[in-house]
PQR file with spaces between the fields and no chain letter, atoms N, CA, C, O and H, PARSE charges and radii, in Angstrom:
ATOM       1  N    MET     1     -14.477  -13.217   -8.819 -0.4000 1.5000
ATOM       2  CA   MET     1     -14.186  -13.727  -10.771 -0.0000 2.0000
ATOM       3  C    MET     1     -15.184  -14.532  -10.837  0.5500 1.7000
ATOM       4  O    MET     1     -15.543  -15.384  -10.024 -0.5500 1.4000
ATOM       5  N    SER     2     -15.545  -14.290  -11.652 -0.4000 1.5000
ATOM       6  CA   SER     2     -16.650  -15.166  -12.763 -0.0000 2.0000
ATOM       7  C    SER     2     -15.954  -16.449  -13.266  0.5500 1.7000
ATOM       8  O    SER     2     -14.783  -16.569  -13.627 -0.5500 1.4000
ATOM       9  H    SER     2     -15.254  -13.598  -12.312  0.4000 1.0000
ATOM      10  N    LYS     3     -17.068  -17.518  -13.203 -0.4000 1.5000
ATOM      11  CA   LYS     3     -16.630  -18.673  -14.466 -0.0000 2.0000
ATOM      12  C    LYS     3     -16.346  -18.326  -16.175  0.5500 1.7000
ATOM      13  O    LYS     3     -15.703  -18.878  -17.067 -0.5500 1.4000
ATOM      14  H    LYS     3     -18.019  -17.421  -12.909  0.4000 1.0000
ATOM      15  N    LEU     4     -17.142  -17.191  -16.079 -0.4000 1.5000
ATOM      16  CA   LEU     4     -16.695  -16.855  -17.227 -0.0000 2.0000
ATOM      17  C    LEU     4     -15.614  -16.312  -17.721  0.5500 1.7000
ATOM      18  O    LEU     4     -15.354  -15.438  -16.894 -0.5500 1.4000
ATOM      19  H    LEU     4     -17.664  -16.743  -15.354  0.4000 1.0000
ATOM      20  N    GLU     5     -14.595  -16.254  -18.765 -0.4000 1.5000
ATOM      21  CA   GLU     5     -13.561  -15.778  -19.110 -0.0000 2.0000
ATOM      22  C    GLU     5     -13.626  -13.955  -19.229  0.5500 1.7000
ATOM      23  O    GLU     5     -14.392  -13.517  -20.087 -0.5500 1.4000
ATOM      24  H    GLU     5     -14.805  -16.964  -19.437  0.4000 1.0000
ATOM      25  N    GLY     6     -13.246  -13.468  -18.823 -0.4000 1.5000
ATOM      26  CA   GLY     6     -12.477  -12.298  -18.825 -0.0000 2.0000
ATOM      27  C    GLY     6     -14.188  -11.061  -18.593  0.5500 1.7000
ATOM      28  O    GLY     6     -14.338   -9.840  -18.644 -0.5500 1.4000
ATOM      29  H    GLY     6     -12.623  -13.824  -18.126  0.4000 1.0000
ATOM      30  N    PHE     7     -15.417  -12.583  -18.275 -0.4000 1.5000
ATOM      31  CA   PHE     7     -16.691  -11.469  -17.110 -0.0000 2.0000
ATOM      32  C    PHE     7     -16.341  -11.286  -16.185  0.5500 1.7000
ATOM      33  O    PHE     7     -15.818  -12.218  -15.575 -0.5500 1.4000
ATOM      34  H    PHE     7     -15.295  -13.575  -18.234  0.4000 1.0000
ATOM      35  N    TYR     8     -16.459   -9.712  -15.449 -0.4000 1.5000
ATOM      36  CA   TYR     8     -16.669   -9.431  -13.956 -0.0000 2.0000
ATOM      37  C    TYR     8     -17.703   -8.918  -13.653  0.5500 1.7000
ATOM      38  O    TYR     8     -17.955   -7.826  -14.163 -0.5500 1.4000
ATOM      39  H    TYR     8     -16.883   -8.954  -15.944  0.4000 1.0000
ATOM      40  N    PRO     9     -18.492   -9.414  -12.886 -0.5600 1.5000
ATOM      41  CA   PRO     9     -19.858   -8.898  -12.604  0.2800 2.0000
ATOM      42  C    PRO     9     -18.907   -7.728  -11.229  0.5500 1.7000
ATOM      43  O    PRO     9     -17.836   -7.816  -10.628 -0.5500 1.4000
ATOM      44  N    CYS    10     -20.210   -6.591  -11.263 -0.4000 1.5000
ATOM      45  CA   CYS    10     -19.851   -6.078   -9.929 -0.0000 2.0000
ATOM      46  C    CYS    10     -21.379   -5.085   -9.500  0.5500 1.7000
ATOM      47  O    CYS    10     -22.135   -4.382  -10.170 -0.5500 1.4000
ATOM      48  H    CYS    10     -21.080   -6.520  -11.750  0.4000 1.0000
ATOM      49  N    GLY    11     -21.321   -5.453   -8.134 -0.4000 1.5000
ATOM      50  CA   GLY    11     -22.450   -5.243   -7.919 -0.0000 2.0000
ATOM      51  C    GLY    11     -23.908   -4.699   -8.154  0.5500 1.7000
ATOM      52  O    GLY    11     -24.741   -5.298   -8.834 -0.5500 1.4000
ATOM      53  H    GLY    11     -20.707   -6.024   -7.590  0.4000 1.0000
ATOM      54  N    GLU    12     -24.111   -3.568   -7.555 -0.4000 1.5000
ATOM      55  CA   GLU    12     -25.733   -3.329   -7.656 -0.0000 2.0000
ATOM      56  C    GLU    12     -26.190   -2.276   -8.662  0.5500 1.7000
ATOM      57  O    GLU    12     -27.090   -2.160   -9.495 -0.5500 1.4000
ATOM      58  H    GLU    12     -23.434   -3.081   -7.004  0.4000 1.0000
ATOM      59  N    GLY    13     -25.329   -1.678   -8.279 -0.4000 1.5000
ATOM      60  CA   GLY    13     -24.510   -0.373   -8.624 -0.0000 2.0000
ATOM      61  C    GLY    13     -25.469    1.152   -7.342  0.5500 1.7000
ATOM      62  O    GLY    13     -26.301    0.954   -6.456 -0.5500 1.4000
ATOM      63  H    GLY    13     -24.598   -1.773   -7.603  0.4000 1.0000
ATOM      64  N    ALA    14     -25.034    2.103   -7.676 -0.4000 1.5000
ATOM      65  CA   ALA    14     -25.277    3.206   -7.315 -0.0000 2.0000
ATOM      66  C    ALA    14     -26.705    3.841   -6.501  0.5500 1.7000
ATOM      67  O    ALA    14     -27.347    4.423   -7.376 -0.5500 1.4000
ATOM      68  H    ALA    14     -24.358    2.264   -8.396  0.4000 1.0000
ATOM      69  N    GLY    15     -27.155    3.905   -5.677 -0.4000 1.5000
ATOM      70  CA   GLY    15     -28.804    3.999   -5.417 -0.0000 2.0000
ATOM      71  C    GLY    15     -29.384    2.964   -5.095  0.5500 1.7000
ATOM      72  O    GLY    15     -30.340    3.149   -4.342 -0.5500 1.4000
ATOM      73  H    GLY    15     -26.634    3.432   -4.967  0.4000 1.0000
ATOM      74  N    TYR    16     -29.128    1.699   -5.439 -0.4000 1.5000
ATOM      75  CA   TYR    16     -30.174    0.605   -5.934 -0.0000 2.0000
ATOM      76  C    TYR    16     -30.390   -0.127   -4.285  0.5500 1.7000
ATOM      77  O    TYR    16     -31.495   -0.663   -4.190 -0.5500 1.4000
ATOM      78  H    TYR    16     -28.351    1.548   -6.050  0.4000 1.0000
ATOM      79  N    ALA    17     -29.754   -0.202   -3.345 -0.4000 1.5000
ATOM      80  CA   ALA    17     -29.514   -0.763   -2.544 -0.0000 2.0000
ATOM      81  C    ALA    17     -28.261   -0.388   -1.518  0.5500 1.7000
ATOM      82  O    ALA    17     -28.684    0.094   -0.467 -0.5500 1.4000
ATOM      83  H    ALA    17     -28.856    0.232   -3.423  0.4000 1.0000
ATOM      84  N    GLY    18     -27.509   -0.447   -1.553 -0.4000 1.5000
ATOM      85  CA   GLY    18     -26.129   -0.029   -0.742 -0.0000 2.0000
ATOM      86  C    GLY    18     -25.865    1.075   -0.786  0.5500 1.7000
ATOM      87  O    GLY    18     -25.420    1.512    0.276 -0.5500 1.4000
ATOM      88  H    GLY    18     -27.165   -0.839   -2.407  0.4000 1.0000
ATOM      89  N    GLY    19     -25.993    2.219   -2.108 -0.4000 1.5000
ATOM      90  CA   GLY    19     -25.978    3.680   -2.089 -0.0000 2.0000
ATOM      91  C    GLY    19     -24.829    3.630   -2.489  0.5500 1.7000
ATOM      92  O    GLY    19     -24.369    2.514   -2.729 -0.5500 1.4000
ATOM      93  H    GLY    19     -26.354    1.864   -2.970  0.4000 1.0000
ATOM      94  N    ILE    20     -23.966    4.854   -2.697 -0.4000 1.5000
ATOM      95  CA   ILE    20     -23.055    5.636   -3.974 -0.0000 2.0000
ATOM      96  C    ILE    20     -21.838    4.644   -3.055  0.5500 1.7000
ATOM      97  O    ILE    20     -21.511    3.630   -3.671 -0.5500 1.4000
ATOM      98  H    ILE    20     -24.339    5.761   -2.502  0.4000 1.0000
ATOM      99  N    MET    21     -21.346    4.777   -2.066 -0.4000 1.5000
ATOM     100  CA   MET    21     -20.404    4.074   -1.040 -0.0000 2.0000
ATOM     101  C    MET    21     -20.480    2.597   -1.600  0.5500 1.7000
ATOM     102  O    MET    21     -19.604    2.166   -2.350 -0.5500 1.4000
ATOM     103  H    MET    21     -21.611    5.601   -1.565  0.4000 1.0000
ATOM     104  N    SER    22     -21.031    2.212   -1.399 -0.4000 1.5000
ATOM     105  CA   SER    22     -21.308    0.562   -1.749 -0.0000 2.0000
ATOM     106  C    SER    22     -20.771    0.410   -3.307  0.5500 1.7000
ATOM     107  O    SER    22     -19.953   -0.434   -3.675 -0.5500 1.4000
ATOM     108  H    SER    22     -21.743    2.562   -0.790  0.4000 1.0000
ATOM     109  N    ALA    23     -21.251    1.168   -3.941 -0.4000 1.5000
ATOM     110  CA   ALA    23     -21.264    1.023   -5.349 -0.0000 2.0000
ATOM     111  C    ALA    23     -19.315    0.741   -6.079  0.5500 1.7000
ATOM     112  O    ALA    23     -18.821   -0.007   -6.922 -0.5500 1.4000
ATOM     113  H    ALA    23     -21.915    1.853   -3.642  0.4000 1.0000
ATOM     114  N    ALA    24     -18.757    1.882   -5.100 -0.4000 1.5000
ATOM     115  CA   ALA    24     -17.786    2.429   -5.238 -0.0000 2.0000
ATOM     116  C    ALA    24     -16.816    1.608   -4.632  0.5500 1.7000
ATOM     117  O    ALA    24     -15.663    1.691   -5.055 -0.5500 1.4000
ATOM     118  H    ALA    24     -19.158    2.489   -4.415  0.4000 1.0000
ATOM     119  N    MET    25     -17.095    0.782   -3.663 -0.4000 1.5000
ATOM     120  CA   MET    25     -16.437   -0.374   -3.340 -0.0000 2.0000
ATOM     121  C    MET    25     -16.395   -1.698   -4.190  0.5500 1.7000
ATOM     122  O    MET    25     -15.395   -2.414   -4.133 -0.5500 1.4000
ATOM     123  H    MET    25     -18.032    0.714   -3.320  0.4000 1.0000
ATOM     124  N    ASP    26     -17.125   -1.922   -4.722 -0.4000 1.5000
ATOM     125  CA   ASP    26     -17.394   -2.943   -5.359 -0.0000 2.0000
ATOM     126  C    ASP    26     -17.128   -3.026   -6.607  0.5500 1.7000
ATOM     127  O    ASP    26     -17.211   -4.107   -7.190 -0.5500 1.4000
ATOM     128  H    ASP    26     -17.937   -1.341   -4.768  0.4000 1.0000
ATOM     129  N    GLY    27     -16.572   -1.300   -7.552 -0.4000 1.5000
ATOM     130  CA   GLY    27     -15.731   -1.504   -8.548 -0.0000 2.0000
ATOM     131  C    GLY    27     -14.550   -1.361   -8.253  0.5500 1.7000
ATOM     132  O    GLY    27     -13.591   -1.563   -8.998 -0.5500 1.4000
ATOM     133  H    GLY    27     -16.505   -0.421   -7.079  0.4000 1.0000
ATOM     134  N    MET    28     -14.531   -0.989   -7.103 -0.4000 1.5000
ATOM     135  CA   MET    28     -12.785   -0.719   -6.698 -0.0000 2.0000
ATOM     136  C    MET    28     -12.305   -2.875   -6.683  0.5500 1.7000
ATOM     137  O    MET    28     -11.457   -3.525   -7.295 -0.5500 1.4000
ATOM     138  H    MET    28     -15.310   -0.825   -6.498  0.4000 1.0000
ATOM     139  N    LYS    29     -13.346   -3.247   -5.699 -0.4000 1.5000
ATOM     140  CA   LYS    29     -12.727   -4.976   -6.040 -0.0000 2.0000
ATOM     141  C    LYS    29     -12.779   -5.133   -6.823  0.5500 1.7000
ATOM     142  O    LYS    29     -11.948   -5.985   -7.140 -0.5500 1.4000
ATOM     143  H    LYS    29     -14.035   -2.719   -5.203  0.4000 1.0000
ATOM     144  N    THR    30     -13.644   -4.641   -8.004 -0.4000 1.5000
ATOM     145  CA   THR    30     -13.770   -5.667   -9.258 -0.0000 2.0000
ATOM     146  C    THR    30     -12.528   -5.058  -10.078  0.5500 1.7000
ATOM     147  O    THR    30     -12.250   -5.760  -11.051 -0.5500 1.4000
ATOM     148  H    THR    30     -14.319   -3.950   -7.747  0.4000 1.0000
ATOM     149  N    ALA    31     -11.819   -4.069   -9.943 -0.4000 1.5000
ATOM     150  CA   ALA    31     -10.691   -3.448  -10.110 -0.0000 2.0000
ATOM     151  C    ALA    31      -9.745   -4.344   -9.910  0.5500 1.7000
ATOM     152  O    ALA    31      -9.064   -4.805  -10.825 -0.5500 1.4000
ATOM     153  H    ALA    31     -12.044   -3.499   -9.153  0.4000 1.0000
ATOM     154  N    GLU    32      -9.620   -4.680   -8.624 -0.4000 1.5000
ATOM     155  CA   GLU    32      -8.159   -5.432   -7.875 -0.0000 2.0000
ATOM     156  C    GLU    32      -8.553   -6.985   -8.403  0.5500 1.7000
ATOM     157  O    GLU    32      -7.631   -7.800   -8.453 -0.5500 1.4000
ATOM     158  H    GLU    32     -10.173   -4.305   -7.880  0.4000 1.0000
ATOM     159  N    ALA    33      -9.966   -7.424   -8.813 -0.4000 1.5000
ATOM     160  CA   ALA    33      -9.921   -8.799   -9.310 -0.0000 2.0000
ATOM     161  C    ALA    33      -9.311   -8.726  -10.631  0.5500 1.7000
ATOM     162  O    ALA    33      -8.594   -9.688  -10.909 -0.5500 1.4000
ATOM     163  H    ALA    33     -10.715   -6.762   -8.772  0.4000 1.0000
ATOM     164  N    VAL    34      -9.420   -7.850  -11.477 -0.4000 1.5000
ATOM     165  CA   VAL    34      -9.001   -7.672  -13.034 -0.0000 2.0000
ATOM     166  C    VAL    34      -8.062   -7.673  -12.608  0.5500 1.7000
ATOM     167  O    VAL    34      -7.697   -8.824  -12.370 -0.5500 1.4000
ATOM     168  H    VAL    34     -10.002   -7.068  -11.252  0.4000 1.0000
ATOM     169  N    ILE    35      -7.013   -6.570  -12.203 -0.4000 1.5000
ATOM     170  CA   ILE    35      -5.926   -6.247  -11.831 -0.0000 2.0000
ATOM     171  C    ILE    35      -5.023   -7.783  -11.264  0.5500 1.7000
ATOM     172  O    ILE    35      -3.999   -8.080  -11.878 -0.5500 1.4000
ATOM     173  H    ILE    35      -7.310   -5.635  -12.396  0.4000 1.0000
ATOM     174  N    SER    36      -5.419   -8.541  -10.264 -0.4000 1.5000
ATOM     175  CA   SER    36      -4.611   -9.696  -10.030 -0.0000 2.0000
ATOM     176  C    SER    36      -4.640  -10.844  -11.080  0.5500 1.7000
ATOM     177  O    SER    36      -3.674  -11.607  -11.104 -0.5500 1.4000
ATOM     178  H    SER    36      -6.251   -8.299   -9.765  0.4000 1.0000
ATOM     179  N    ALA    37      -5.774  -11.048  -12.039 -0.4000 1.5000
ATOM     180  CA   ALA    37      -6.053  -11.780  -13.268 -0.0000 2.0000
ATOM     181  C    ALA    37      -4.746  -11.509  -14.295  0.5500 1.7000
ATOM     182  O    ALA    37      -4.350  -12.474  -14.948 -0.5500 1.4000
ATOM     183  H    ALA    37      -6.559  -10.429  -12.020  0.4000 1.0000
ATOM     184  N    TYR    38      -4.149  -10.361  -14.429 -0.4000 1.5000
ATOM     185  CA   TYR    38      -3.737   -9.958  -16.022 -0.0000 2.0000
ATOM     186  C    TYR    38      -2.209  -10.023  -14.962  0.5500 1.7000
ATOM     187  O    TYR    38      -1.279  -10.712  -15.383 -0.5500 1.4000
ATOM     188  H    TYR    38      -4.471   -9.577  -13.898  0.4000 1.0000
ATOM     189  N    ARG    39      -2.058   -9.328  -13.703 -0.4000 1.5000
ATOM     190  CA   ARG    39      -0.492   -9.457  -13.282 -0.0000 2.0000
ATOM     191  C    ARG    39       0.168  -10.119  -13.812  0.5500 1.7000
ATOM     192  O    ARG    39       1.086   -9.470  -14.314 -0.5500 1.4000
ATOM     193  H    ARG    39      -2.813   -8.769  -13.361  0.4000 1.0000
ATOM     194  N    LYS    40       0.241  -11.294  -14.037 -0.4000 1.5000
ATOM     195  CA   LYS    40       0.951  -12.572  -14.981 -0.0000 2.0000
ATOM     196  C    LYS    40       1.583  -12.158  -16.186  0.5500 1.7000
ATOM     197  O    LYS    40       2.606  -12.675  -16.634 -0.5500 1.4000
ATOM     198  H    LYS    40      -0.504  -11.821  -13.629  0.4000 1.0000
ATOM     199  N    PHE    41       0.856  -11.063  -16.789 -0.4000 1.5000
ATOM     200  CA   PHE    41       1.199  -10.724  -18.237 -0.0000 2.0000
ATOM     201  C    PHE    41       1.871   -9.335  -18.091  0.5500 1.7000
ATOM     202  O    PHE    41       2.286   -8.743  -19.087 -0.5500 1.4000
ATOM     203  H    PHE    41       0.024  -10.642  -16.425  0.4000 1.0000
């Protein structure tokens, strides 16, 4: 998570360095961070 409230940085994007699978995993990890941050609500 970021120190900026409500801001979740997410990887480099598909094709830039790691490819589409890496970008997909970045998105999944970001979604998990958002879910855990808002689960308490």
